[in-house]
C-alpha positions in Angstrom: 0.0 -0.1 -0.3 3.0 2.6 0.8 4.6 1.7 -1.7 1.8 2.5 -4.2 1.1 5.7 -2.5 4.9 7.1 -2.9 6.0 6.1 0.8 9.2 5.3 2.0 9.8 2.8 4.1 12.9 4.6 7.4 16.3 2.6 7.4 15.9 2.4 11.0 12.8 1.7 11.8 10.2 -0.1 8.8 7.0 1.0 10.7 8.1 4.2 10.1 7.0 5.2 6.0 7.7 9.0 4.8 7.1 11.1 1.7 8.2 14.5 0.7 5.8 16.6 -1.7 5.5 19.7 -2.9 8.3 20.5 0.0 6.0 19.5 2.6 6.9 16.4 4.7 4.2 13.0 5.5 5.4 10.4 8.3 2.6 7.7 9.1 3.4 5.5 11.8 2.1 2.1 12.2 2.0 0.0 15.0 -0.1 -3.1 14.9 -3.8 -2.4 13.4 -3.1 1.8 14.1 -1.5 4.2 12.8 -0.8 7.7 13.1 0.0 10.1 10.3 2.4 13.9 11.2 1.9 15.8 8.5 3.6 19.5 7.8 0.3 20.7 5.2 -3.4 20.4 6.1 -4.3 19.5 3.0 -2.7 16.8 2.7 -4.5 15.4 5.8 -7.4 14.6 3.9 -5.2 13.1 1.1 -3.8 10.7 3.3 -6.9 9.1 5.1 -8.5 9.1 1.6 -5.3 7.3 -0.5 -5.2 4.8 2.4 -9.5 4.2 2.7 -8.9 2.7 -0.9 -6.4 0.1 0.2 -7.8 -0.9 4.0 -11.0 0.1 6.2 -9.6 2.9 8.8 -11.9 4.9 11.7 -11.2 7.6 12.0 -10.8 8.9 15.5 -9.4 12.6 15.2 -7.0 14.0 17.6 -4.6 11.1 19.2 -3.8 12.3 22.7 -2.1 9.0 23.8 0.4 6.7 21.8 2.3 3.6 23.3 2.0 4.9 27.1 3.4 8.9 25.2 1.2 11.4 26.3 0.8 14.2 23.6 -0.2 17.6 23.4 -0.1 19.9 20.8 0.3 23.6 21.3 -0.4 25.2 18.2 0.0 28.9 18.9 3.7 28.0 18.6 3.3 25.4 16.4 4.9 22.8 18.8 4.1 19.1 19.1 5.6 18.0 23.2 5.6 14.6 24.6 5.6 13.6 28.0 6.3 10.6 29.6 
């Protein structure tokens, strides 16, 4: 699936895929039957979701607050993502 969408598998972690499109970075992190995307352009969010839906059924759970027992917090005013253990 990720090959068909033009993503490249990370050499260090085979569950991480990335793509650079129009100078914007897209990262997809896969864990068992869950995935999270990190995208530098809000316009690309819909493209990623719709593209993945062509291959597998997905459920959009909206914002992510926890990942692998790490709390995630986004400060949109200063454009930062913070991780807490």
